[in-house]
N, C-alpha and C positions, 0 to 999 in steps of 0.2 A: 747475307747471301749463304745458300748451302748448295752443294753439288750433289746430283743424283745421278743414277746410272742413266746413260743416253736411251731415250725410248725409241722404239721401232714400230712401224705400222702393224695393224691386224687388219682383218678383214673389214672392208668399207671405209677405211682411214686413209688419209695422206699425211706427209709430215712435211714441215716447212722449216727450212733453216733461216733464222731470223737475221736480218741484216740491220734493222733499226727498229725501235719501238718508240711511240710518242706517249707522253705522260699527260695525264689528266688529273684535275682535283679530285674526281671520285676514286681514283686509284688509292691515294693515301687515306682517304676518308673510309673506304671499305677497310684497308689494312687496320685501321684505328679504332674502328667500331664493329664489334661483332655482330651486333643487331642489323647493321647495314649489309655486312656480308651475308648474313643469313637470308636477307630480303632477295639477293640476287643468287641464292643457291649455292654460296661459297662456304666452305668450313676453313678450319684452321690450318689445314694442309694444302690450302688452294696456293697458287702461284700469285704473281703481282703483274698488273697493268693489263691493258685490254688492247691496245691499237699496235699492229705491227705490219712491217713489209719484209718480204724476204723470197726465198726460191723453193720451189717443190722440189724434194730431193728423194722422196719415196712415195710410190703409189701402191696401197694394198690391194689384194684381191677384191674384185667386186666395187672399186672404187672408180674404175674407168668411166664407168658412165657418166660421172659428175662432170667429165670434161677438162679435168686437170691433169697435167702430164709432167714428168720429171723435166726440170729446166723452165718451168713457168714462173715468171715473176707475178707474185700476188700480194694484196695487201688486205686488211680488214681488221674488224673487231673481234677478239677471241678473249671473252670475259676471264679475267683472272690468270691468263696464262702467258701474256705477250712478251714479258722480259725473261727470255730464256734463249739458250743457244738453237734448240730445235723445239718446235711445237708439233704434237700429233692432234689431229682433228677428224671427227668423222665427217663424211660427206654424204648428202648435202649438208652444209653447216646450219645447225639449229639455231632459230631466234633464241635470245637477242643478239647472237653473233652473226657475221656475215663475212663473206669472202668474195674478192673480185681480182680480177687481172690488173696489173699495173699497165697502164697504156705506155706504148713506146713513145719517149719524149718526156716522160715524168720520172724524176729521180726517186730513189729508194726513200730517202729523207723526206721528200715531199708526201709521197704516198702514206708513209707511216705517221705523219702528222694530220692525216684526212679523216678517219672513219668517225670517231666520235665527235669531234669538232665541226666536220662537215655535215653530218646528219643534223646536229644540234642547230647550227647555224641556218641551213636551209629551212627547218622546221619553224624557226622563230621568225625569220624573214617572211615566209609563206604566210604565217598566221596573221600578219598585218597587212599585207597584200600591198606593197608599196608601188607608187607609180611617179611620174614626172612632177605631179602637183603636190607631192608630199614632203613635208620635213619631219624627219623621225629623230627622236631622242633615244640614243643607243647607249645603255649602261654596260660598263665591263668591256669597253670598246677596244683596249689594248691586248685583251687576253687571247688565248688560243682559238676560242670560239669568235670572239669580237671582231678580230681582223678579218675572219671570212664573212661575217655578217654585216660589216661595214661595206666590204667590197660587193657583196651580193645585192644590197640596197642600192649601192650607187649604180651597179649594172642596169637596175630597173629603173634608173632615172632619178631616184630620191635624192635631196639633200639630207646628209646625215651630219648630226651633232652628236659626238661620242664624248660621254663622260669618263674621265681616267684621271691619273696622277699628272700634274704638270709635267713631269719628266718625260712623259710619253708624248707630249703635244706635237714635237716635230715629226715623229714617227706617224702619228695619226693623220696629219697633215698631207704626209706622202702617200697615204691610202685614200686621200680625198675626203676625209672628214674635217668637220669644224670641231676642234677640240674644247672642252669644258671641264673644269675641274668638278670632281665629286665632292659631296659632303654638304654640311648644312648652308642653306641659301641656294641649292642648286636650281629651284624653279625660277629665281630672280635672275641668275646668270643666264640661263637658257632664254629667258624673255629678251635679254638684250641682244643676244643672237640671232633669234628667230622673230624679226619685226612682224612677220605675218602669222605668227603663230605655229605650233607643232601640231600635226595631224596624226601622228602613231608615236608609239613607244615601245621598246624592247629592252628587257633587263635581263642580262646574262649573268649578274652578279648581286644578289639579293634581290630587294624590292625598292631599294630608293628612286631609280630611274622610273619605275612603274608608278610609285606614288606621286613623284613630281610630274608625270604625264596626267593623272588625275587632276592635280591642282592646277595645271595648265589647261584644262578643259577638254583632253582629249577623250574621245568615246571610248568606254572601257571595252569594247568589242575590238578595238584597234590598238590594245596593249596587251603584250605578251610577256610572260616572265617563265624562266626556268627554276624559280625557286621552289623547292619542294614545300607543299603545306601553305603555300602563300594564300592568305583569305583577304584578298581585294575584291570587293563586290564587281562582277561582271568582267574582271581581268581574265584573260585566257592564259592557261597553263599550257607550257609546251616543253619539248626536249627531243632528244634524238629518236625516241620510240615514235613520235608523231611525224618523222619525216616521210616525204614521198618517196615512192619506189626508185625514182630516177634521180634522186637527190645528189649522189656522188656522181652519176654520169653527168649531170650538169655542171658540177665543178670541175670535173676532169676536163670538159669540153672549153670552159673559160680559160683553164690554165693553158691548155694546148694552144688556144687563140691568143694568148698574151694577154688576156684581159684580167687575171687574177693571178696574184703571188701568194705564196704561203710562207710568211716569215717563221725563220727559225730563231729563237732567242738563244738558245745555247745547246751544245752537244756534250754528252758525258759518255766514256766508256762505261761498259756494263760493270767493271771493277768499282765503279764511282757512284753506284746506284743510290746510295744513302744521300750523297751530297745533291745529286739531280731531285731528290725526293724533297729534300730540305728547301731547295730554291722553290720548288713548285708549290709546296706548302705555305711558304712565306708570302706568297702573291706577288702582285706587281711584275708579273712576268709578261714580257713584250713579244707575243708570238708563242711558239711551241717549244717545250723542253724534250728533247730527244736522248734516247740511249742507243748507243752504237755498239756493233759486235764487229770482231775481227774477221 
């Protein structure tokens, strides 16, 4: 971690004082792979993290038209900048970034956990179009994206079989999923749980669940995976970029109505960012890892 002079706004910019930042696997992957960082237009001097929640504390000349004011609680995805005391961004915020107001009744920690996982979960669930007649196999069900995808599919009326480590089974049952252990033999274990068969599959961690879906006879058009470069005939590739424009609004509404929760696995003060990244990179995280600021 390095300290730099505190930035201030220039024309067309706003500044956000960060209260919490949510970590994603892509964050440490970008930091570890220069080629991946370059793909997102980030250089060696870029910051770290993408998802944040905070308070607007400066508004530059010409930025007033964007509708943000000093004191506004906001959250969003600011690629490569989120883990910082303050973040200066131009408005309107350009793709692939985004910025929204935090609704009253939603905590900063919850908001910081939403941008990338929320968009990814909505896109994946929408890709298979679940309904009350569906049984969905969902790979990576206990992760930061998976916990939201499980709940979205359940809200649509579907039965969800979530693959994860056995240590997460009680956690997944509380979310309304039927847990199943990942690894060799997954299709056979799913068959024992889904007597009427599986009608859709979502893979949020590699392609194991997607391949199991194919073996179980699921129509490839109803299988979605976020794995980059997955070469499975007919299977749909998805991700945060494919989310509907109202994706986060839908999640906000579900949270405010008490129909969805955002599990936080662990919180680390910013001084322990290295520890937080190590936990995130090790996998088996049940929910979101958050970085908090004083």
